[in-house]
N, C-alpha and C positions, 0 to 999 in steps of 0.2 A: 902609346900616348906621347912619349918623348919624341918619337920620329915625326909624328904629325905636327907637333909644335915646332920642331926644327925646320920642317918644310915651309910652314907659315912664316917663320922668321926669315928664312932664305928668300921667300917670295917678296916680303916687305922690303928686304934689302935690295932686291932687284928693282923694285919700283922706285925706291929712293935714289938709286944710282941713275935710273933712267930720267927721273925728274931733274937731278943735278946736271945731267948731260944736256937736257933740253934748255935749262936755264943758262948754261954756259953758251950753247949755240945761239940762244936768243940775244944774249948780251953781245956776242961777237957779231951777229948779223946786224944788230942795231948800230954798232960802231962803223961798219962798212956800208951802211945805208941800204941794206936789203930789207925793204919794208914788208914784203910778203913772206919772207922767210920765217920770222918768229911765229906768225899766225898758223902757218902750215904745220909746224911741229906741235903747237898748242892743240890744234884740232886733232892731231894724231893721238895725243894723250887723252883728249876727251873721248875719242872714239874707242880708245883702249879701255877707258874706265866705264863707259856707258854702253848698254846694249842698244841695238837698232830700235827695239820697242820703246826703250826709255827716251831715246832721242825724239822719236815721232810723238810720244806723249808730251814731252816738253814743248815741242813745236805747236802741238794742238792746243796746249794751255796758253801759249803765247798769242795764238790767233783767236782762240775761242773762249779763253778762260773767263774773261769778264762777262761775256754773254751767258755762259753756262752758270756763272755765279748768280746773275740776275734771275735766270730761270729757276734755279734751285731755291733762291729766297722766295720767289713768287709761289712755287709749288709748296714750299715749307709752310708759308702762311695759309695756303688753302688747306693743307693737312691739319694744321693747328686749329683753325676755325672749325673745320668739320668735326674733329675729335672733341674739342672743347664743348661745342654746342650739343653734340651727341650725348656726352656725359650729363650735361645739364638736364636734358629732357629724358634721359634714360634712368637716372638715379635721383634726380631732384625731387625732394619730398613734396614740394608744392604741386608737382605734376603727377602725384601718385594716382589720383582718381582719373585724370586724363588718360594715363596709361591703361587703366582698367577698361576704358572705353575703346581706345585705339590700338592698344597692344604695341608691338615693336615698330609699327609704322609711324608713330608719333616722332620718335627720334630720327628715323630715316627721312622724314619730311622736313624737319626743322634744321638739321645739320647742313644739308645742301642749300637751304634758304640763306643761311649765314654766308656761305661761300658765294652765292649769287649776289648778295649785297656787295661783297668785296670786289668781285670781278666786274659787276656793272659800274662800280666806281671807277675802274681802270679803263673800261672799253672805249670811252670817248677821248681820253687824253692822247693816245697815239695818233689820232686823226686831227688834232688841233695843230694844224701845220704852221700857223703863225707863232704859236707858242714854241714849237720845236725849232723853228728858224731863229727865234730870239735866243733860245737856250744854246743853240749851236754857235751863235755869234758871241754870246756871253762867256762861253767856256773855250773860246778859240785859243787861249793860252794854255789850256790843259792838254793832256795826252791825246794823241789821235785815237787811241783805243777807247777813250771815254766818248769822244764825238761819234765814233762808229756805232755806238749803241743807239744813238738817235736815228741813224740811217736804217735801222732794223725795226722801225716803228710799225710798219704794216705786218711784219712777221709776228711781232708781239700782239698786235691787234687781232690777228687770226687765231693765235694760241688762246687768248682770253675768250674769244668768241666760241671756240670749241669747248673750253672749260665751262662756259655758261650753258652751252647745249647739253653737256654731260650732267651738270647739276640740275638743270631744268627737267631732264628726263627722270632722274631719281626722285626729285621733288614731286613731279606730276604723278608718277606711278604710285608713290607712297600715299599721296592724297586721294587718289582714286580708291585705294583700299580703305582709307580712313572714312570717306564718304559712305561707302557701302556698309561699313561697320556701324556708323552712326545711324543710318537709316534702319538697319536691322535691329539695333538696340532700341530705337524708338518704337518699333513695331513688336518688340518682345512682349509676350503675354505672361511668361513666367516671371516671378518676382526675383529675378537675378539682380546682382549689384549693377549690371549694365542698364537694366530697365529702370531701377530706382534712380540712378544718376541721370538718365534721360528724362525722367519725369520732373526733375527739379526745375523750377521756374514756372510750373503750371499754376501754382498758388501765389497769391499776393505776398510780397515781401521776400520771395525767394529769387536767387540768381540762377541762371541756367548754366549747364556745362555742355550739353549737346545742342549745337546750333540748328539741327534739323528739328524744328519746333512742331511740325505737322506729321501725323502718322500717315504714311503713304503706302498703300497696298500695291500700287503699280510696280511691275517687275523692273521698270526703268526709273525707279524712284531716285537712284543716285544721280542720273543725268538731269532729272528735274531739279534736284537741289543744286547741282553744279551750275545750271543755267539761270537760276532764279535768285542767287545770292551774289552780293557784290564781289566777294572774293572769288567765287567760281566763275562768274562772267568775265571779270578782269583777267583771271588766270587763263581762260580760253583765248582771249584776245592776245595776251602776251605770247602764248605758245604758238598760235597761228602766225603772228608777225615774225617770230624767231625762225620758224620753219621756212617761211618765204624768203627771209633775208639770207639764211644759210644756203638754201638750195639754189638761189639765184646768184650766189657768189662763186660758184664753181668756174673753173677756167674756161670751160666750153661756153657757158652762158655769157661770161664777161666778154669773150672775144667775138662771138657770133651774134649775140643779142645784148649789146651794151645797154640799150635803153631799158631793157627788162631789169638788168642789174641795178641801174641807176635809180629807177623809180621804186623798186621793192626795197632797196637799201634805206630809203627815206621813211620806211615804216618804223624806223627806230623811234620816231616821234611818238607814235601810238604805243610802242613797246615801253618806253619810259613813263608815259602817262599812266598806262595800266600798272606798271611796276609800283609807282608811287601810291596809287589808291588801293593796290591789292591787299595790303595789310589793314586797311581801314575797317574791314569786316570783323576783325578780331575773332576769327573762328577758333583759334587755339587759345584755350583758357586755362587759368591756373587757380589754385585755392588761395584765398587771401585771409582766412581766419584760422591759421594754424594754431594760434594760442588757445582758441576755444574748442576747436575740433581737431583732435590728433588722429590722423589716419591709422597710425600703428595700433591704437586702442579701439577706434570706432569702425574700422573697415569691416570687421567680422560681424558687427551688430547693425548692419545697414538697414535692417527691417525696423529697428527701434530708433532711428534718427528722429530727433524732435521730441521723443518721449523720455529719453534719459537726459538728465541735466548735464551729464558729462559729454554727451554726444548730440549737440544740436545739429540741425541740417547745415552742411558745409556751404560756404559762400564762395563764389567764383567771379573772376574778372578776366577780361580779355587782355592780351598783350598789346600795348600801344604800338602803332605802326613805327618801324624803325628804318625802313628802307630809305625814306627821304633824307635822313641824316647822312647816309652814306653817299648818296648821289647828288645832293644839292650843290656841293662845291664844284665837281666836274661839269654839272649842267650849266652853272653860271659861267664857268670858263668857256664852255663850248658856245653858249649864247653870245658872249663877248667876241669870240672867234668869228662867228657868223656875221655879227654886226660889222666887224672890221672888214671882213671879206666883202660884205655888201657895199660898204662905203667905198672901198677901193674899186669895186667893179663898176661903180657909177662914174668913175673918172673917164674923161673923154679919151678915146684911142683913135688914132688916125692911121689908116693903112696907106703907107707911102709907095709901096711897090708890091706887085704880085708876079712871081717868076714861076713859070711852068718848067719842071724838070722831067726827064724821061722816067719811065717805070711808074707812071701815075703818082708822081710826087710833085708837090708844089710848095713854094716858099712864100710866106707872108712877112714882109718887112713893115714894122709899125713904129710909131712914136707915141709917147705918153708923158705928160708933164710930171716931173719928179721921179720918173722911173729909174731905179738903180739896181744893178744886178752884179752877181759874181759868176765866175765860170761854172758851167755845168748845172746851173739852177733851172727850174722849170716853172711854168705858169699854167693856170687853168684858163681856158678860152670858152666863151659862150657867144654864139651868133644868133640873135633873136630871129633873124630871117629863116633860120633852120629849126630852132627850138627855143622856146622862152625859158626853159628850165634846165636843160642839159649843159653841164660843164665837163670839159675833157682836158686832161693834162697833156702838155707838150713840153719837151726839153728845148730850152733856148739854144739856138745855134749861132747866135752872134756873140761877139766879145764885149767885155765891159768898156773897152776903149772906143767902140763904135758909137755913132750918134743916133743909132736906131737899135731896136731889138727885133729878132727874127725867129721864126719857127719853120721847120720843114714838116709837112704833113703828107703821109702816104694814104691813098684812098684804099681803105680796107673794110668799110662798113657803110651803113645807110647815112650816118651823120656826116662822115668825111666826104661821101659822094655828093651829098647835098651842098656842103660847103664848097666843094670843087666847082659846082655849077653856079652857085650864087656869086662866087668870086670871078665868074666868067672865064675860068681857065679852059673851058672847052671851046672858047671862041678864038679865032685866029687873028682877028683885027685888033687894033689898039683900043683899049678901054679907058674912058674918062674916070678920074679918081672919084668924082661925086656919085658915080654909079655903083661903086663898091659897097658892100653891106656894112652895117655897123657891127663892131666887135667889142665885146666886154672882156677885160683881162683882170684876173686876180692873181697876185703874186708880185715878185718871184719868191719861191720857196727853196730852202737849202737842200743839197744832196751830198752824197759821198764825194762827188767829183770836185767839190770845193777844196778838198784836201790835197789835190794833185801837187800844188806848189809847196806842200809841206815836206816833200821828199826830194832827195837829190836824183834818184832814179825811179822811173815809173814804167809800168806796163799798162797800156791802154788796149782793151779788147772790146771791139764792137761787133755785133752780129746784125747784119741787114740794116734796117733803119735805126737800130740801137747805136749807130755811130754818132748820132746827133749830139749827145753831150760832149763828145770829144772834138766835135767841130768847134765848139766854143773854146775849149781848152787850147786847141792848136792855133786858132785865130789869135787868142790872147798871147800865146808864145810868139807868134809872128810879129804882132805889134810891139811886144817888149823888145824883141831883137832889132826891130826897125828903130826904136828909140834908144838902143844901146843900154839896155837895162843890165848894169853890172851887178846889181844886188839880187839877181834872180838865183834862187837856191837850186832850182831844177837844172840839172846838168845833162841828163840823158833821158830820152823818150824811146821806148819800144812800142810801136803801134801795130796792132793786128786788126785787120778788118776781114770778116768772113761774110761772103755773100753767095747766094745760090746762082745768080746769073749776072751777065755783064751790064745790063741796063742800070743797075743800082749804083755802079761805079761812077757814072758820068757826072752826076751833080756834085760829087765830092772831090773828083780828080783835080779840078782847078785849084782848090785850096792846097792840096798836097803839092802840086806843081809850084805854087807860090812859095810854100815853105822850103821846098827843095832848092829853089833858086836863091832864096834869101840866105839859107845856111851856107851855101857855096860862096856867096858874095862876102859873108862874114868869116870865111875860112873855118867854118865849123860844121862841115858836112856830116860829121859823125854824131851831131847832137840828136838828130831824128833818124831812127832806124825803123822803117815801116815794112810790113809784110801784108800783101793782099792775097787772100785765098778765094778761089772760085770753087765753091763746094758742090755746086749742082751739076758739074760736068764730069763725064766719064773720060777714060783715056782716049777713046776714039775721037770725041769732040775736041779734046785738048790737043791732039796730034797736029791738027791743021795750023794751030798758032805756034806750036813748039818749033816749027821750022824757021820761025822768025826770031828765035831766042837770041841769036848772035847780034841782032840789030841794037843800036844804041838805046832806043826807047821802046817801051812795051807797046805792042800794037793795039792792046785793049784800052789801057789807061793813059798812054802817052807819057808815062813816068819812066825814069831811068831804072827804077826797081821793077823787076819782071814779076808779072802775076804768077802765083803758084796755084796748082790745081790739087783738089782734095782738101783734107783737113790737116791742121798743124799737128806735128808730133810734140805735144806739150812737154813730155818728159825731157826730150832733147833741148827744147827751147829754154826751159827753166835751168837745166844744167849748164847750158852755154852762158846764160846771163849770170848765173851764180859764179862761174869761173872768172868772169870779167869784172865782177863787183864784189870782191871779198870785203868782209867787215862792213856791210851796208844794210840798211833797211829799205827795201824796195816795195813801193806801193803798187798793188795790182788792182786795177779798176775795170769792172765789167758792166756793160749794159747789154744784156742778152738773156737767153732762156735759162731756166733753172737747171737743166741737164748740164749745160756748159758751166754754170756757176758751181755745181758740185765737183766737176772735174778740176776747175781752177783752184778751188778751195783745197782740194786734196793735194794738188801739186804744190801749193804754198806750204802746206804742212810737211809734206815729204821732203821738200828740198831746202827747208830751213835747217839751221844748225843749232845744236843744244847750247853751244858756247854763247853767252850774252854778247860777246864781241864778234860773233860770227855773222853770217848773212841771214837775214830774216825777210821772208815775203809776207806782206800784210795784205789780206784780201778785202776788197770793198766792192759792193754791188749796188747799182742803182735800184731804188724801190720807190714807185709813185703810182 
């Protein structure tokens, strides 16, 4: 025991000596101006103290901690509501006779109903885009991590939708059993307590407990009751709407048949209408005369109810509808949201220029009175000549400094193909402006890219047409440098663009060339470091262009930076950037697929340091 204690004391002494040595070295380094020297030793001590798993966990908390906290609070409230209402209906004395009729399915039906009310209250808020844009602007002085939560609105919207689907499934299955038990109890010939309870309400002055008031001998009596009662019919409508909304929201349907997704998603109007009136039927009833009729005493004497003075026939009342109290607030907010969007969409928009780019991409330059934007924002566009109802989101590719706003659209579906034609992009001759179609614009709305200028160093990663939000960012940077913006906090941009073929590069290369020239004229060529990756070519295809690698400009893009082939080694890229920007918070911004988002998020966590003064990569993703 003494030897173990001696070893521990010796170990503590070694740690203290090492710490004193590091403090001495840090002081000496500070005196001679070695700025990076102290941090290097401090990190060595941190790595000595923390295991790799602890470092990764700390970084994960740094990047995802607030999001996980929000999710845990939301899940905790769901668990609390489920358990609280389950207990009310499982052990509540006023529901004693209701449980005699329905058994355990009473609590299993009512507990998820409470969770449904809570989640239906939340489901509309993440898609109130004007509200989110207002909140993003009003908390601009707060931490970037707080604003990042607003950028995950669609992720939370989907989580809430899946929770609604789960509780709807439990609620529906439990009520199917309840209906069957009520129909069977109504047809019960033996004088069981279920039969006696079902007969209540047949005589004048009595209140009923079993809402199946007719004796149905048909084997499908449960379905008959479900389709002939207000609660049953509205429940069927709610369930069908939910099934259509969720199944049409899959990635395959959204990408290939966007119109199907768009129209079925608007079934939420019928969903909420059915939700509000669903409880008006008051099919779940409770006893209201507990002082006159005590179930603990009278339950066993059910054949003598009304004959014994101490056991009159019990009286029941339905639960008043409560759902509307949960959803009325979000519904009013959403209606105001749609009214604002409708009013803005009625403002006149003028198409000033249509530019056709390679790779079936075209650009619309527009003007609208009072239109103000920030970098990386997006708008919704409707073209009545194509569809009177459909709105589609597009990222703004113009900069706030320009006197117009623009979007780049790639033809990938029926709607974009029709818009391509009505804008006469398939014609070679010059088109008069008055021949161009009318366009309605709603927005702009805020995104994660607005926070680019909140960092000194950023990584911008675009995949294919996902480069569009960074076009706005890079243009704004270009204008700021043209105007000698000395207050620009942003000091370094690492730009990555991944494309499958060469055609996609052509419409964006001019902007990069302008930036490249501007930075050189300002003697700040290192400000923008960009890497263009051609991911769709194999080594044989790339070999033809590799022979020109020694030339001053790239033969594909015309830029000084040579095009790379294949996919980036993200581990090496992050480590290289980390080594050049110690003690920094680096914003990583992506507009691209989920698989790439998972990779970059993982890289951000693995390459950040546990020391609060160390380097931290903060991941942000576009969602709209």
